[in-house]
C-alpha positions as CSV (number, residue, x, y, z in Angstrom):
1,M,-8.3,67.4,-187.9
2,S,-8.5,70.0,-185.2
3,S,-7.1,69.5,-181.7
4,Y,-10.7,69.6,-180.5
5,D,-11.8,66.8,-182.7
6,T,-8.7,64.8,-181.8
7,T,-9.7,65.2,-178.1
8,L,-13.2,63.9,-178.8
9,D,-11.8,60.9,-180.6
10,E,-9.3,60.2,-177.7
11,I,-12.2,60.2,-175.2
12,R,-14.2,57.9,-177.5
13,D,-11.3,55.5,-177.8
14,R,-10.8,55.3,-174.0
15,I,-14.5,54.8,-173.0
16,D,-16.4,51.7,-174.1
17,I,-20.0,52.7,-174.8
18,V,-21.3,49.4,-173.4
19,D,-19.5,50.0,-170.1
20,L,-20.9,53.5,-169.9
21,I,-24.5,52.7,-170.8
22,S,-24.4,49.6,-168.5
23,E,-24.2,52.0,-165.6
24,Y,-27.6,53.4,-166.6
25,V,-29.4,50.5,-168.4
26,H,-29.5,46.8,-167.7
27,L,-28.0,45.4,-170.9
28,K,-27.9,41.8,-172.1
29,K,-25.7,40.5,-174.9
30,T,-27.6,39.5,-178.1
31,G,-25.3,38.4,-180.9
32,Q,-22.7,41.1,-181.6
33,N,-24.7,43.8,-179.8
34,W,-26.2,44.5,-176.4
35,R,-29.9,45.2,-175.7
36,G,-32.0,46.6,-172.9
37,L,-35.2,48.5,-172.1
38,C,-35.0,52.0,-173.5
39,P,-34.4,54.7,-170.9
40,F,-35.9,57.4,-173.1
41,H,-39.4,55.9,-173.5
42,T,-41.6,53.3,-171.8
43,E,-41.5,49.9,-173.4
44,K,-42.0,46.3,-172.3
45,T,-39.9,44.6,-175.0
46,P,-36.2,45.7,-175.2
47,S,-35.5,47.7,-178.4
48,F,-32.6,49.8,-177.1
49,T,-29.5,48.4,-178.8
50,V,-25.8,49.2,-178.2
51,S,-23.1,48.3,-180.7
52,P,-19.6,47.8,-179.2
53,A,-18.1,47.5,-182.7
54,K,-19.5,50.9,-183.9
55,Q,-19.5,52.5,-180.4
56,I,-23.1,53.9,-180.9
57,Y,-26.6,53.1,-179.6
58,H,-30.0,53.2,-181.2
59,C,-33.5,52.6,-180.0
60,F,-35.6,50.9,-182.6
61,G,-38.8,51.9,-180.7
62,C,-38.5,55.7,-180.3
63,G,-35.6,56.4,-182.7
64,N,-33.2,57.9,-180.1
65,G,-29.5,57.3,-181.0
66,G,-26.0,58.5,-180.9
67,D,-22.6,58.0,-179.2
68,I,-21.3,58.3,-175.7
69,F,-21.7,62.1,-175.7
70,T,-25.2,62.0,-177.1
71,F,-26.3,59.5,-174.5
72,L,-24.9,61.4,-171.5
73,V,-26.3,64.7,-172.7
74,R,-29.8,63.3,-173.1
75,Y,-29.9,60.9,-170.1
76,E,-28.3,63.3,-167.6
77,N,-30.0,66.4,-169.2
78,L,-26.6,68.1,-169.6
79,A,-25.2,70.8,-171.9
80,F,-22.6,69.3,-174.2
81,P,-19.7,71.0,-172.5
82,E,-20.7,69.5,-169.1
83,A,-21.0,66.0,-170.7
84,L,-17.6,66.6,-172.3
85,R,-16.0,67.4,-169.0
86,M,-17.5,64.4,-167.3
87,L,-16.4,62.0,-170.0
88,A,-12.9,63.6,-170.2
89,K,-12.5,63.1,-166.5
90,R,-13.6,59.5,-166.8
91,A,-11.3,58.9,-169.7
92,G,-8.3,60.6,-168.0
93,V,-8.1,63.1,-170.8
94,T,-7.0,66.7,-170.0
95,L,-9.1,69.4,-171.7
96,R,-7.5,72.5,-173.0
97,V,-9.7,75.5,-172.2
98,S,-9.5,78.1,-174.9
99,Q,-11.8,80.7,-176.5
100,K,-12.5,78.2,-179.3
101,D,-13.2,75.2,-177.1
102,P,-16.8,75.2,-175.6
103,V,-15.6,74.4,-172.1
104,K,-17.0,76.8,-169.5
105,T,-18.2,76.4,-166.0
106,G,-21.9,75.6,-166.3
107,E,-24.7,76.0,-163.7
108,K,-24.7,72.3,-162.8
109,E,-21.0,72.4,-162.0
110,I,-21.4,75.4,-159.8
111,L,-24.3,73.7,-157.9
112,L,-22.2,70.5,-157.5
113,N,-19.3,72.5,-156.1
114,M,-21.6,74.4,-153.8
115,H,-23.1,71.1,-152.4
116,K,-19.6,69.8,-151.8
117,D,-18.7,72.9,-149.8
118,A,-22.0,72.8,-147.9
119,L,-21.2,69.2,-146.9
120,V,-17.9,70.2,-145.4
121,F,-19.7,72.9,-143.4
122,F,-22.3,70.4,-142.1
123,Q,-19.6,67.8,-141.2
124,Q,-17.6,70.4,-139.3
125,N,-20.7,71.4,-137.3
126,L,-21.5,67.8,-136.4
127,E,-18.1,67.2,-134.7
128,K,-18.6,70.3,-132.6
129,N,-22.2,69.6,-131.4
130,T,-22.5,67.1,-128.6
131,K,-26.3,67.0,-128.8
132,A,-26.2,65.9,-132.5
133,T,-23.5,63.3,-131.9
134,G,-25.3,62.1,-128.8
135,Y,-28.5,61.5,-130.8
136,L,-26.6,59.5,-133.4
137,K,-24.8,57.5,-130.8
138,G,-28.2,56.6,-129.3
139,R,-29.1,55.2,-132.8
140,G,-26.0,53.0,-132.9
141,I,-24.1,55.4,-135.2
142,D,-20.5,56.0,-133.9
143,S,-17.7,58.3,-135.2
144,D,-16.6,55.8,-137.9
145,V,-20.1,55.4,-139.3
146,R,-20.6,59.1,-139.3
147,K,-17.5,59.5,-141.4
148,L,-18.4,56.6,-143.7
149,F,-21.7,58.1,-144.6
150,S,-20.5,61.7,-144.4
151,L,-23.2,62.7,-141.9
152,G,-23.4,66.3,-140.8
153,Y,-25.4,68.8,-138.7
154,A,-27.2,72.0,-139.6
155,L,-26.7,74.8,-137.0
156,N,-29.8,76.2,-135.3
157,S,-29.2,79.4,-137.2
158,W,-31.1,81.2,-139.9
159,N,-28.1,82.1,-142.0
160,G,-25.1,80.0,-140.9
161,L,-24.9,78.1,-144.3
162,L,-25.8,81.2,-146.3
163,N,-23.0,83.2,-144.8
164,Y,-20.5,80.3,-145.2
165,L,-21.3,79.9,-148.9
166,T,-21.2,83.7,-149.5
167,R,-17.7,83.8,-148.0
168,K,-16.8,81.0,-150.4
169,G,-17.6,83.4,-153.2
170,Y,-21.0,82.0,-154.4
171,K,-23.5,84.6,-155.6
172,P,-26.9,84.9,-153.9
173,D,-28.9,83.9,-157.0
174,A,-26.8,80.7,-157.3
175,I,-27.2,79.9,-153.7
176,K,-31.0,80.3,-154.0
177,R,-31.1,78.0,-157.1
178,S,-29.2,75.3,-155.1
179,G,-32.2,74.8,-152.8
180,L,-30.1,75.2,-149.7
181,V,-31.7,78.5,-148.8
182,T,-35.1,80.0,-149.5
183,Q,-36.6,83.5,-149.8
184,G,-38.4,85.0,-146.9
185,S,-39.9,88.5,-146.2
186,K,-36.5,89.6,-144.7
187,G,-34.3,88.0,-147.3
188,L,-32.7,84.6,-147.8
189,Y,-32.4,82.1,-145.0
190,D,-31.2,78.5,-144.5
191,I,-33.6,75.7,-145.2
192,F,-31.9,73.2,-142.8
193,R,-31.7,74.3,-139.2
194,D,-31.0,72.2,-136.1
195,R,-31.1,68.9,-138.1
196,I,-28.9,65.8,-138.6
197,I,-27.8,66.1,-142.3
198,F,-27.7,63.1,-144.7
199,P,-25.9,63.9,-147.9
200,I,-27.6,62.5,-151.0
201,Y,-25.3,61.3,-153.8
202,D,-25.8,60.5,-157.4
203,L,-24.3,57.4,-159.1
204,K,-21.2,59.4,-159.9
205,S,-20.7,60.1,-156.1
206,D,-21.4,63.8,-156.4
207,V,-23.4,65.4,-153.6
208,I,-26.6,66.6,-155.2
209,A,-28.9,67.3,-152.3
210,F,-29.4,66.8,-148.5
211,G,-31.9,65.2,-146.2
212,G,-32.4,66.6,-142.7
213,R,-33.8,64.9,-139.6
214,S,-35.1,66.9,-136.6
215,I,-33.6,65.9,-133.3
216,D,-35.9,67.9,-131.0
217,G,-39.2,66.4,-132.1
218,S,-40.1,69.3,-134.3
219,E,-42.1,68.8,-137.5
220,P,-41.5,67.8,-140.2
221,K,-39.4,64.9,-138.9
222,Y,-37.6,64.6,-142.2
223,L,-36.9,67.5,-144.6
224,N,-35.3,67.1,-148.1
225,S,-33.8,69.5,-150.5
226,P,-36.3,70.8,-153.1
227,E,-35.7,69.7,-156.7
228,T,-33.0,71.6,-158.5
229,P,-31.2,71.3,-161.9
230,V,-29.0,68.6,-160.3
231,F,-31.6,66.8,-158.1
232,N,-34.8,65.0,-159.0
233,K,-36.0,62.9,-156.1
234,R,-38.0,60.6,-158.3
235,K,-34.8,59.4,-160.0
236,I,-32.6,59.0,-156.9
237,L,-32.3,56.3,-154.3
238,Y,-30.5,57.0,-151.1
239,G,-27.4,54.8,-150.7
240,L,-27.3,53.5,-154.2
241,D,-23.9,55.1,-154.9
242,R,-22.5,52.8,-152.1
243,A,-24.8,49.8,-152.7
244,K,-24.6,49.3,-156.5
245,D,-21.7,46.9,-156.4
246,S,-23.1,44.9,-153.6
247,I,-26.5,44.8,-155.4
248,K,-24.8,43.3,-158.5
249,N,-22.9,40.8,-156.4
250,T,-25.8,39.6,-154.3
251,G,-28.2,39.6,-157.2
252,Y,-30.9,41.6,-155.4
253,A,-31.6,45.0,-153.8
254,L,-33.2,45.7,-150.4
255,F,-35.7,48.6,-150.5
256,M,-36.1,50.3,-147.2
257,E,-38.1,53.3,-146.0
258,G,-35.5,55.8,-144.7
259,Y,-31.9,57.0,-144.3
260,L,-31.4,55.4,-140.8
261,D,-32.8,52.0,-142.0
262,V,-30.3,52.0,-144.8
263,I,-27.3,53.1,-142.7
264,T,-28.1,50.5,-140.0
265,A,-28.4,47.8,-142.7
266,H,-25.0,48.7,-144.0
267,I,-23.5,48.7,-140.5
268,Y,-24.7,45.1,-140.1
269,G,-23.3,44.0,-143.5
270,F,-26.4,44.3,-145.7
271,T,-24.7,46.7,-148.1
272,N,-27.3,46.2,-150.8
273,A,-29.9,48.4,-149.0
274,V,-31.3,51.6,-150.5
275,A,-34.3,53.9,-149.9
276,P,-36.4,56.5,-151.6
277,L,-36.1,60.1,-150.5
278,G,-39.1,60.7,-148.3
279,T,-41.5,59.9,-151.1
280,A,-43.3,56.9,-152.6
281,F,-41.5,54.6,-155.0
282,T,-41.9,55.7,-158.7
283,Q,-41.4,54.0,-162.1
284,E,-38.2,55.9,-162.3
285,H,-36.9,54.2,-159.2
286,G,-37.8,50.8,-160.7
287,K,-36.0,51.7,-164.0
288,L,-33.0,52.9,-161.9
289,I,-32.6,49.6,-159.9
290,K,-33.3,47.5,-163.0
291,R,-30.0,48.7,-164.5
292,F,-28.3,46.5,-161.9
293,V,-30.7,43.6,-161.0
294,E,-34.2,42.3,-161.5
295,D,-34.9,41.0,-158.0
296,V,-35.8,43.2,-155.0
297,I,-37.0,42.7,-151.5
298,I,-39.1,45.4,-149.9
299,V,-38.1,45.8,-146.2
300,F,-40.6,48.3,-144.7
301,D,-41.9,48.8,-141.1
302,G,-44.1,46.0,-139.8
303,D,-46.9,48.3,-138.7
304,E,-50.1,48.8,-140.7
305,A,-48.8,52.0,-142.4
306,G,-45.6,50.2,-143.4
307,M,-47.4,47.2,-144.8
308,K,-49.7,49.5,-146.8
309,A,-46.7,51.4,-148.2
310,A,-45.0,48.1,-149.0
311,G,-48.1,47.0,-151.1
312,N,-48.1,50.3,-153.0
313,A,-44.4,50.0,-153.6
314,A,-44.7,46.5,-154.9
315,D,-47.3,47.5,-157.5
316,I,-45.0,50.1,-158.9
317,L,-41.9,48.0,-158.9
318,L,-43.7,45.0,-160.5
319,E,-44.9,47.3,-163.3
320,S,-41.2,48.2,-163.8
321,G,-40.5,44.6,-164.6
322,L,-38.9,43.7,-161.3
323,N,-39.4,40.5,-159.4
324,V,-40.6,41.7,-156.0
325,K,-40.7,40.0,-152.6
326,I,-41.6,41.5,-149.3
327,L,-40.1,41.0,-145.8
328,S,-42.6,40.5,-143.0
329,F,-41.4,41.6,-139.5
330,P,-42.9,40.0,-136.4
331,G,-45.1,42.4,-134.5
332,K,-44.6,46.1,-135.5
333,E,-40.8,46.1,-135.7
334,D,-38.9,48.2,-138.2
335,P,-35.5,47.3,-139.9
336,D,-33.5,49.7,-137.8
337,S,-34.8,48.5,-134.4
338,F,-34.9,44.8,-135.5
339,L,-31.2,44.8,-136.5
340,R,-30.0,46.6,-133.4
341,E,-32.1,44.4,-131.0
342,K,-32.1,41.0,-132.7
343,G,-28.8,41.2,-134.7
344,K,-27.5,40.2,-138.1
345,E,-28.4,36.4,-138.0
346,A,-32.0,37.0,-137.1
347,F,-32.4,39.5,-140.0
348,Q,-30.6,37.1,-142.4
349,G,-33.1,34.4,-141.3
350,L,-36.0,36.6,-142.4
351,L,-34.3,37.4,-145.7
352,E,-34.1,33.7,-146.5
353,N,-37.9,33.4,-146.5
354,P,-39.4,36.6,-147.9
355,L,-43.1,36.7,-149.0
356,S,-44.1,36.6,-152.6
357,I,-46.5,39.3,-153.6
358,I,-49.4,36.8,-153.5
359,D,-48.4,35.5,-150.0
360,F,-48.2,39.2,-148.9
361,L,-51.7,40.0,-150.2
362,M,-53.2,36.9,-148.6
363,L,-52.2,38.4,-145.2
364,R,-54.9,41.0,-145.6
365,K,-57.8,40.6,-143.3
366,E,-60.5,41.0,-146.0
367,D,-63.0,38.9,-147.9
368,K,-61.4,36.6,-150.4
369,R,-63.1,38.2,-153.3
370,L,-61.6,41.6,-152.4
371,I,-58.2,40.0,-152.0
372,A,-58.6,38.2,-155.4
373,R,-59.5,41.5,-157.1
374,K,-56.5,43.3,-155.6
375,A,-54.2,40.4,-156.5
376,I,-55.5,40.3,-160.1
377,G,-55.0,44.1,-160.4
378,T,-51.4,43.6,-159.2
379,I,-50.7,40.7,-161.5
380,S,-52.0,42.6,-164.5
381,K,-49.2,45.1,-164.0
382,V,-46.4,42.5,-164.4
383,P,-45.0,42.8,-168.0
384,D,-43.3,39.4,-167.9
385,S,-45.9,36.8,-169.1
386,V,-44.0,33.9,-167.5
387,L,-43.9,35.6,-164.1
388,Q,-47.5,36.6,-164.6
389,G,-48.4,32.9,-165.2
390,Y,-46.5,31.9,-162.0
391,Y,-48.5,34.4,-159.9
392,V,-51.8,33.3,-161.5
393,K,-51.1,29.7,-160.5
394,M,-50.0,30.7,-157.0
395,L,-53.2,32.8,-156.5
396,A,-55.4,30.0,-157.7
397,E,-53.8,27.6,-155.2
398,K,-54.1,30.0,-152.3
399,L,-57.8,30.7,-153.1
400,G,-58.6,27.1,-153.9
401,I,-60.2,27.9,-157.3
402,N,-59.5,27.0,-160.9
403,E,-56.8,29.0,-162.7
404,L,-59.2,29.6,-165.7
405,F,-61.4,31.9,-163.6
406,I,-58.4,34.1,-162.6
407,I,-57.2,34.2,-166.2
408,E,-60.6,35.3,-167.4
409,E,-60.7,38.1,-164.8
410,L,-57.1,39.0,-165.7
411,K,-58.0,39.4,-169.3
412,K,-60.9,41.8,-168.4
413,T,-58.6,43.9,-166.2
414,R,-55.9,44.1,-168.9
415,K,-58.4,45.1,-171.5
416,Q,-59.6,47.9,-169.3
417,Q,-56.0,49.1,-168.7
418,R,-55.1,49.0,-172.4
419,S,-58.0,51.2,-173.3
420,G,-56.2,54.1,-171.5
421,Y,-52.7,52.9,-171.9
422,K,-50.0,54.8,-173.8
423,T,-46.6,53.3,-174.5
424,A,-44.8,56.5,-174.8
425,S,-45.2,60.3,-174.4
426,P,-45.9,62.4,-177.4
427,G,-42.3,63.7,-177.3
428,T,-40.9,60.2,-177.8
429,Q,-42.9,59.0,-180.8
430,P,-40.8,57.9,-183.8
431,R,-40.2,60.4,-186.5
432,P,-41.7,59.8,-190.0
433,K,-39.5,57.4,-192.0
434,P,-37.5,59.0,-194.9
435,L,-37.5,57.3,-198.3
436,D,-35.3,54.2,-198.6
437,L,-33.5,55.8,-201.5
438,E,-32.3,58.8,-199.5
439,V,-31.3,56.5,-196.5
440,F,-29.3,54.3,-198.9
441,I,-27.3,57.2,-200.2
442,I,-26.2,58.3,-196.6
443,K,-25.4,54.6,-195.8
444,L,-23.3,54.4,-199.0
445,I,-21.4,57.6,-198.1
446,L,-20.7,56.1,-194.6
447,Q,-19.6,52.8,-196.2
448,L,-17.6,54.5,-199.1
449,P,-16.4,57.8,-197.7
450,E,-13.8,58.0,-200.5
451,K,-16.7,58.4,-203.0
452,S,-18.5,61.2,-201.1
453,K,-17.3,63.9,-203.5
454,E,-18.5,61.9,-206.5
455,I,-21.9,61.5,-204.9
456,S,-22.1,65.1,-203.9
457,D,-21.3,66.2,-207.4
458,A,-24.0,63.9,-208.9
459,L,-26.7,65.0,-206.5
460,S,-28.1,68.3,-205.2
461,L,-29.8,69.2,-201.9
462,E,-33.1,69.5,-203.8
463,D,-33.0,65.8,-204.6
464,F,-33.7,65.0,-200.9
465,K,-37.3,65.4,-199.7
466,D,-36.6,64.4,-196.0
467,T,-35.4,67.6,-194.2
468,T,-33.2,65.6,-191.8
469,I,-31.5,63.6,-194.6
470,R,-31.0,66.8,-196.5
471,A,-29.3,68.5,-193.5
472,I,-27.0,65.5,-193.1
473,F,-26.2,65.5,-196.9
474,K,-25.4,69.3,-196.7
475,R,-22.8,68.6,-193.9
476,I,-21.3,65.9,-196.1
477,R,-21.1,68.2,-199.1
478,E,-19.4,70.8,-197.0
479,G,-16.6,68.3,-196.3
480,T,-17.6,66.3,-193.1
481,T,-17.4,62.7,-194.0
482,N,-15.9,61.2,-190.9
483,F,-18.8,59.5,-189.0
484,N,-17.7,60.5,-185.5
485,K,-17.2,64.2,-186.6
486,L,-20.5,64.1,-188.5
487,L,-22.3,62.8,-185.4
488,S,-20.7,65.4,-183.1
489,E,-21.7,68.3,-185.4
490,S,-25.2,67.1,-186.1
491,E,-28.5,68.3,-184.5
492,A,-30.6,65.9,-182.4
493,E,-32.8,64.4,-185.1
494,E,-29.8,64.1,-187.4
495,K,-27.9,62.1,-184.6
496,D,-30.9,59.8,-184.2
497,L,-31.1,59.1,-187.9
498,L,-27.3,58.7,-188.4
499,A,-27.2,56.1,-185.6
500,E,-30.2,54.2,-187.1
501,I,-28.5,54.2,-190.6
502,S,-25.2,53.1,-189.1
503,F,-26.9,50.1,-187.6
504,K,-28.0,48.9,-191.0
505,A,-25.9,46.2,-192.6
506,D,-23.3,47.2,-195.2
507,F,-24.2,46.6,-198.8
508,E,-22.5,43.5,-200.3
509,N,-21.9,45.3,-203.6
510,P,-21.9,49.0,-202.7
511,D,-20.6,50.2,-206.1
512,K,-23.5,48.6,-207.9
513,V,-26.1,49.8,-205.4
514,L,-24.6,53.3,-205.6
515,E,-24.9,53.3,-209.4
516,D,-28.6,52.2,-209.1
517,C,-29.3,54.9,-206.5
518,I,-27.8,57.7,-208.6
519,K,-29.9,56.5,-211.6
520,R,-33.0,56.5,-209.5
521,F,-32.3,60.0,-208.2
522,Q,-31.6,61.3,-211.8
523,E,-34.8,59.6,-213.0
524,N,-36.8,61.2,-210.2
525,R,-35.3,64.5,-211.0
526,R,-36.1,64.1,-214.7
527,K,-39.7,63.1,-213.9
528,I,-40.2,66.2,-211.8
529,L,-38.7,68.4,-214.6
530,V,-41.0,66.8,-217.2
531,Q,-44.0,67.4,-214.9
532,E,-43.0,71.1,-214.5
533,I,-42.6,71.5,-218.3
534,D,-46.0,69.8,-218.8
535,S,-47.6,72.3,-216.4
536,K,-46.0,75.2,-218.3
537,I,-47.3,73.8,-221.6
538,K,-50.9,73.7,-220.2
539,E,-50.6,77.3,-219.1
540,A,-49.2,78.3,-222.5
541,E,-52.0,76.5,-224.3
542,L,-54.6,78.4,-222.2
543,K,-52.9,81.6,-223.2
544,K,-52.8,80.4,-226.8
545,D,-49.0,81.1,-226.9
546,F,-48.3,78.3,-229.4
547,A,-44.7,79.4,-230.1
548,L,-43.9,78.8,-226.4
549,V,-45.8,75.5,-226.5
550,K,-43.6,74.4,-229.3
551,R,-40.4,75.3,-227.5
552,L,-41.6,73.7,-224.3
553,R,-42.5,70.4,-226.1
554,A,-39.1,70.3,-227.7
555,K,-37.4,70.8,-224.3
556,Q,-39.7,68.1,-222.8
557,I,-38.7,65.6,-225.5
558,Q,-35.0,66.5,-224.9
559,V,-35.3,65.9,-221.2
560,E,-37.1,62.5,-221.7
561,R,-34.4,61.3,-224.0
562,Q,-31.5,62.4,-221.8
563,K,-29.0,59.6,-221.0
564,L,-28.5,58.5,-217.4
565,L,-24.9,59.1,-216.3
566,K,-22.9,57.1,-213.8
567,P,-21.6,59.2,-210.9
568,G,-18.4,60.9,-211.7
569,K,-18.9,60.9,-215.5
C-alpha cells in the first residue's frame, strides 16, 4: 500500500464518521446505525443513514453515499485536496506534500487566508479610531466584547484594504474574487469604507465574509460581503460558530434580526442567539439549525415590520421541521434595547412564556376568517403530523369552532400544495437500479475479497449491463479490492453505489450464492451467444448459404450443451 493510501486510512481511523456528520446533520440512533434528514435532497422522512461500524453513509432516498472524504467534498463543495487537508488537520495527521500527492493550495484556501489577513487589518484600524470605538461604547460594547467578537473598522478610504492585501502578496484577481473589493471605472476599490466590521465565521471558525454597519447615518445601514466560493449567505447564521454548544445545551436557539442583537444577547448570557445575514430566513437556515436542535424562538423587533418579518420567518422554519415559538416585546422594543434597558431577568421572563405560532397569529387585527386562512396555510407547512394536530386543536379552541372544519380546510390546502410540490431537484433523483445479479457479485467481492481473482477470471466486463457496476468491476479486476481504496478511487456514481451495496447485509452462505451467481452469469452469456448464432442462421438462410447454416447449427447445439463450470475450475 502506498504512503498516500496509508495516510488516508490513518485519517479514517482517527475520525469517526458519526461525529463528523453530526456537525452537519441532526442524527438519531436507530439500531446499529444513525439516521437523519438527508442534506443533499429535500425529504420529510429521514432516509440518510450513517454506519459507525462500516464508517460510511448512504441516503436511501437520493442514493448519495460514501465515506468522510466524500461527505465533506459534497457538503462543503470542496475539491478533494481541500477536503483532505481539512480532515488531516482535524485528525492531527501531517500531510507530506510531493509531486505525486494531490495537495496544492486551492482557491478556497487562498480566500480564507485573505479574509484572515483582512480581519487583522480591520481590528488594527478599530483600536486607532476613537469615533468607531465611541460608537460601539454607546451600544454597550466595550474593549473586551470587541475582542471577543473580533470586531473591526474599515477606514474611510477607497483602497486601504486593497493596498494592505497587495502588500501581503495577494494578486488583484484573487482579491477581486474575495468580494472585499469591486471593479470601478478607475480600477479596484474597497467595498467596506467607514464602517464597523463584523467578521462572519463558518462552523469551522474560519472567517468567510464580513458585515459592515455605517456609523455616520449613510445608506445602506448594513452592507454584507457578496457571495463568493467560500460564502453563501443563505447557508450561514451569524454567531452560530460561538452559539452551537450553547444551543445544544439549552435545547433551543434564539433567532434574532441583526449582529448587534446577537452580540448584546451574548453579553447578557443568552449565548444561544444567532441571526441571518441581512436577508430573510431560508430553508437552508432551517436545515442548518436542525443539525443541533428542533426548537427555536424568534426574537425580532416589536414594531409592525419586525412582527411581519417574524411571521414570514416562522413559516419557513416550520416547513424545515422546527418547532417554532415567537417572543413578543411590549411596545415597539427590540432585543438590543430591551436587554440594555430592562436587563437579563426581564428578558428571561419573556423567554419563559413565548407565543406559539397560533397565539402569534391571533394577535393580528384582522377578521377571524382571514386569520384562520393564514393559520391553516402555516399549519399545512408543518411536516410533523403530531405537531400539526396540536396546532389544529389549538386553532379550533382559539376560534371557538369544531376541529373537523379546520381539518377539512387543511386537507384542501395540502392538496393544492401537493399539485405543485416536488420532493427533490432533478439532480438528486435516484439513478436507475442495476440488476440484482450484478449487485450481488460486487457485494460478494466485498464480503470475500480473497476470491476476487476467481470471480474476475470467471466473468468479463461484457457480462455487466449497468455501466456503473461495470466500472467498479473493472477497478476490481485491475487489483483494487480493498473497500476504502476502491471508494477513494471511484467516481461519484460509483461511490454512491458502493456505499449502497456495503449497507446490504452479508450473505449467510456466500460460497453457495457465489456459485449460483456465476452459473446465472454463464447462463445469460450462453443465451446471448445462442441468440446471436440464431440471428446469423436466419441471415444465412436468406442468402441460401446452407453450408454456413449447417456449421452454425452445429455450433449452436454445442453452446447449448456446454457444461456450467464453478468459478476457478
